[in-house]
Structures are given as C-alpha cells and as structure tokens.
C-alpha positions in Angstrom: -36.5 -89.0 219.8 -35.2 -92.2 218.6 -32.5 -91.9 215.8 -31.6 -94.4 213.3 -28.3 -93.9 211.8 -27.7 -95.2 208.4 -24.1 -95.9 206.7 -22.2 -98.3 204.3 -23.7 -97.0 200.6 -22.0 -96.2 197.9 -21.2 -97.6 194.3 -20.1 -100.4 193.7 -19.7 -102.6 190.5 -22.1 -105.7 189.8 -21.5 -108.3 191.0 -19.9 -106.9 194.4 -20.7 -106.7 197.8 -21.4 -103.4 200.2 -22.4 -103.5 204.0 -25.1 -101.1 205.4 -25.4 -100.2 209.0 -28.0 -98.6 211.1 -27.2 -97.4 214.4 -30.4 -96.8 216.9 -30.0 -94.7 220.0 -32.6 -97.0 221.4 -32.3 -99.8 223.2 -32.4 -102.5 220.8 -34.5 -105.0 222.9 -37.1 -102.0 222.8 -37.7 -102.3 219.2 -40.1 -105.1 217.6 -38.1 -105.4 214.5 -36.2 -103.5 212.5 -35.4 -103.9 208.9 -34.0 -102.1 205.6 -36.0 -101.1 202.2 -35.2 -100.0 199.1 -36.7 -97.1 196.8 -35.9 -97.0 193.1 -35.8 -94.3 191.2 -40.0 -94.0 190.2 -40.9 -97.1 192.4 -42.7 -97.5 195.6 -40.6 -98.4 198.5 -40.2 -102.3 199.3 -39.0 -104.5 202.0 -35.8 -105.7 201.4 -35.0 -107.5 205.0 -36.3 -107.6 208.5 -35.1 -109.1 211.7 -37.3 -109.1 214.8 -36.4 -108.9 218.5 -36.4 -112.2 218.9 -34.1 -112.8 215.5 -36.6 -114.2 213.4 -35.5 -112.4 209.6 -37.8 -112.0 206.9 -36.5 -111.3 203.2 -38.2 -109.8 200.3 -38.0 -111.8 197.0 -35.0 -109.9 195.6 -33.2 -110.5 198.6 -33.4 -114.0 199.1 -29.8 -116.1 198.9 -27.7 -113.0 198.2 -28.5 -110.4 201.2 -28.1 -111.4 205.1 -29.7 -108.9 208.2 -28.3 -109.5 211.3 -27.9 -107.4 214.7 -25.2 -106.7 217.2 -27.3 -106.4 220.3 -24.4 -105.1 222.1 -24.0 -102.2 219.8 -27.8 -101.5 218.9 -27.2 -102.1 215.0 -28.6 -104.0 212.2 -26.5 -104.8 209.4 -27.4 -105.6 205.8 -24.8 -107.7 204.0 -25.2 -107.4 200.4 -23.5 -109.7 197.9 -23.6 -110.2 194.1 -25.3 -107.1 193.8 -27.0 -106.6 190.7 -27.8 -102.9 188.8 -31.4 -103.2 190.0 -30.2 -103.3 193.2 -29.9 -99.4 192.9 -31.9 -97.3 195.4 -31.9 -95.7 198.1 -32.1 -98.0 201.4 -33.9 -96.7 204.5 -33.7 -98.4 207.9 -37.0 -99.0 210.3 -37.7 -99.3 213.4 -41.1 -100.8 213.9 -42.1 -100.2 217.7 -45.7 -101.8 217.0 -47.7 -98.6 217.3 -45.3 -96.6 215.7 -42.6 -96.5 213.1 -39.4 -94.4 212.9 -37.1 -94.3 209.0 -33.6 -93.4 209.1 -32.4 -90.6 206.5 -31.6 -93.2 203.9 -28.3 -94.3 202.4 -27.5 -94.4 198.7 -26.7 -97.4 197.0 -26.0 -97.7 192.9 -24.8 -100.7 191.5 -22.8 -99.9 188.1 -23.2 -102.4 185.3 
C-alpha cells in the first residue's frame, strides 16, 4: 500500500511563504505524476500543481507565477513552494500520486492565510 505523508501546512500572513512536502513510500519513478490539490471550504478540490515522472510541470491558474512544484528523486519527495500567499489560498492541500490506473491521496495539510 502506497503512503503519502504531507507536511508543512500552517498559519501564515498574506504575502508570506510556506513550503509543503509530500513523501511517498514508493519509488517516485514508479509514479506517473505527483501533484498538489487544494480544497477550500465549500468548494471543489482543484489542481494547484503537478509534476510528471519526466519533470514536466503543470500549474493551476491561481498558482502560476507564485507557486513552484519540485521533486527530490533521492528522497522520493515532492515539494510545493508557495510565495506571495493570499487569503484565497486558504484550504486543505492534498498530495496526489497518479499511477495511471489508480490514484492515491494523502491525508491533507491545512494552510490558512490571514489577511
């Protein structure tokens, strides 16, 4: 059973930065893509950023220019560096591992951005 362990959430003021981490128990090269999704209160879960096994990145519109997704292949870990945070970035951030035929989700980490 693949496990995803997220960390790095917390409370930050608007304009601040946070870095989220997602460590996987599986060799990261066995995963087609890994990504971060956000679910704000009362809203659907949405893509924030993803990175493929080949290193190709994709960002949701709200993340472009402010967030950066990266991976450490030796640590089997994906990171999400979030800068210039806004109150509307508040939500639970979930790590996702896409194996193509199945997906695995982490437990989520709460990010709260105060104005």
